[in-house]
N, C-alpha and C positions, 0 to 999 in steps of 0.2 A: 504493500500500500504506500502510495506517495503521501508524505506528510505535508499538509498545507495549513498555514496559519497566518498570523498578522501581528503587527506591533500593537500592544495594548497599554493602557494607562496604569501606572503604579501609584496613583495619587491616593492619599489617606493611609493606606497600609499595603505593604508589598504582597501579602497573601491574596489580595483582591485581584491580582493579575490572572489567577486561575479561574475565579468566578467570571471575570470578563471574557476570558478565552472560552470557557464552557458555554456562555450565553450565545456565542456565535458558532459553536461547534468547531473550534480551531483544534487541530491536531498538535500544533506546536505554537509557541509564543515568543515574542521579543518584548523587552521593556527597558526603561531607564531605572537606575537605582535611586536617582534624585532628579531634580529639575535639570534638564540638559542646558539650560541657559542661565544657571546660577552657580556661583562658586561655593555656596554654602553646603556643607556636608552634614547630613542628618544621620545620627547614630540610631540604629534600630534596636528595639527592646528584644529581650530573650523570648517574650511571649509572641511577638510578631514573627520572629525567625522560626519558632516552633510551628506556628500556624501555617507559614509558607511551606514548610516541609510536609506537614500533614495534608494540606490541600493538593500538593503535587502528587502525593500517593493516591489520594481519593479520586482525582480527576484523570490521572494517567496521561496528562498533557506533557509531551516531551518531544524533542529536547527543549531545554530552556536556554534562551539567548538574551544576554544583556548587551545593550548598545552603550558605548562610552558617551560621556558628555560631549556636546558639540563645541564647548569652550576650549577643550584641550588642543594644544598645538605643540607636539613634541619636536617640531622642526624649527620653531621660532628662534630668531636671532636675539630676541629679548630674553635675557637670562632669567628675569623674574617670572615672566609668563611661562617659560619652559619649566622652571622649577615648580611652579604652581601646578602645571599640567602633570608633571611626574608624580607629585604628591597626590593629586586627584586620582590618577590611574591606580596608584598603590592602594588608596582607600577603597576604590571600587573592586579591585581584584581580591583584596583580603575578604571582603564580604561575599564575593562570588565563590571563593574557596569554601568559606564557612557554610554557605547555602548549597554547595555542590552544583553550581550553575555549570552547564555543559560548555557554553561558548561565550566569549567576550569579544565583541566586534568594535574596532576603533578606526576612525579616520586619522591616519597617522600624523598628518600635519600639512601646513602650507608654507611654501618657501618665503613669500612676502619680503622681497628685497634681497634674498640670497640666491646664489646660483644653485641648481638642482643637486649638484654633487655635495655641496656644503649642507644643504637641507637634509639630504639623506643621511649624512654623517651625524647631524644633530639628532635625528630620529633614532638611529642605531645606538648612539651614546646614551640617549635617554632611556631606551628600552633595556640597555645593559644595567643601568642604575636600578630600574624597576625590578628586574629579575635578580638583582643582588639583594633585594629587600624581601622578596616573596618567592617561594618555590611553588610552582603550580602542579598540583596533583590531580585535581578534579576538573579544572577549567582550562580550555584551550584558548589561547590568545590569537585572535584573527585580525590580520590587516585587511581592510576592505578595499576593493577596486574602486577607484574614484574617477570622476569625469574630467578632471584637469582644470576645474574652475578656480580662478584666482590663485594659481600656483600650487594646487593640490598635488601631493606626492602619492603615487599609487595608480596613476592613470594608464600605465603600460605594464605589460608582463615583466619587462626588464627591470622596471623600477621596483616591482614587488620582489623580484629575485634579489635585488640589492638589500632590501629590508629583511628578507628571510634568511639569507645565507649565514649571517653571523649567529643565528639562533637555531641551528639544526639539531642541537641537543635539548632544546626546550620544547614545551607543548605549544607550538605555534602553527599557524596555517593561514588560509585565505577565505574571505567571504566575497563571493561574486555578487555584484549588483547589476542587473540587466540594463537598467537605465544608464548607469554610469559607464558600463562597457561600451554600449552603443554610442553614447555621447562622446566617448574618448576615441572613437574611430574604428571599432570592431563591428563588422556588419553581421551580427549574430542572428538577424531575422531572415537570413537566406542560408540555405543548406551549405553552400560552398564556404561562406564566411563563418558560419557556426562551427563546421568541422575543422576549418583552418585554425580558428581560435582555440578549440579544444585540443588540437594536436600540439600547438605551441605551448599551451598551458601544461600539458602532460610532459612535454620534452624538457621544459625549463623549470617547472615547479613541482610537477607530479600531481596527478589527479587525486591521489590519496591525501594530499594536503589541502584540498578544497573541501570545506566542511559545511558551509551554509550558503544558500542563494537568496538574496533579496530580490523579490519579484515585482518589478515596477516597469510600467510603460513610460515613455518619454514625451513630455510636452513639446520638446524642441527637436529640430531635425538631426539627422545623422551627422556625427562628428562636430556637434555644436560646442563641445566643451562646457556645457551647462548642465547643472544638476536640478532638473525640474521633473518631478514624478507625476505620472498620469495614471488613471484607471486602466485596467487590463483591456486591451483592444481598442482603447479610445485615443491612443497616441501614435507616434510615428514608428514604433517597433511593430505594432500589430500582433495579431494572435499567433502567427506562424513562429515567431521567435520563442514564445512560451511553449508552444507545442513541441518544438525541437528539444528544449531543456527537459520538459516533463516526461518525455518518452525515450530519453537517452539512457542507455544501459547503466552508465555511471551516475549521472546527475539525478536520476529519479530516486536514488537511494538517500538523497540529502533532504534536509528540511527546507521548504520554500516559504519564505516570510514576506508578506505584503507590507509595503510602506507607502501605500497609496493615500491620497487625500482623505481625511476623516470627514466624510459628508454623508449624512443620512444613513441608509443601510448599505452603503457601497462596499463595506468589508464583506458582507454576505454575498453581494453580487460578484465581487472580484474573486472570492474563493470558489463560487459556483462556476464561474467562467474557466478558472484554472482546472477544476475537476472535470469539466466537460471536455477538456483538451486531452485528457489522458485516454490513450487508446486501449481498449480491452484486449487482453492476450487472445490470440487465435488458438482455438482448440486443436490439439494434435490428434 
């Protein structure tokens, strides 16, 4: 069974992510540990953590994915911002480990005035500090593929290789975002482009290191270098791109997480559209 879910709110109490996931029949969920647009860190009570673990067992929703705060920039030339980002990631990862979260997804950083080589070095140095502070046993740290908007690092497979190579002995991997990949110049909505991308990914990173897929259509055209998510089938990727991923022998084993606009009952519509693209196996 292909696992399809969405990003849900973690407001009020972390355990409520499972109630919100269950309400819309999500197989898997993603959420923030705190406000993605605030530096304030909220310590969680033992009661809240226990409720989280209990509801995970009760609902059977898995895997669980945490998305890092949008404020973090591990590439920044501003040392204060970079240090705040490192501390923020450490706080989040410690809680992920305690809650036995499966995957932690991060936008590694933006160059903003730095050349890409230096920005990548800053990210690698930052992650080295993070891993010196916490040993990951339960949670896998995932670099997300990015669109390349405003100097984002992670827009190409080669950039991801540079981020991953220093951490081959750590629990690291990649989260693919369909909108970002397409916007960065990979034509994944056509068979030739999809299989070329998959082949390069396998050759340079290894498909076994791809762990989560963010399932988003794109409001902007191919190779726009813009990060604008759209509902499934309503954007420039179209249904074909998602059909290719959902029926691929490798990718169909991964969790598919929607990050489409939160409007009305569109989570339900988008999940249904994805499920309808899954081809039933032919009887032998």
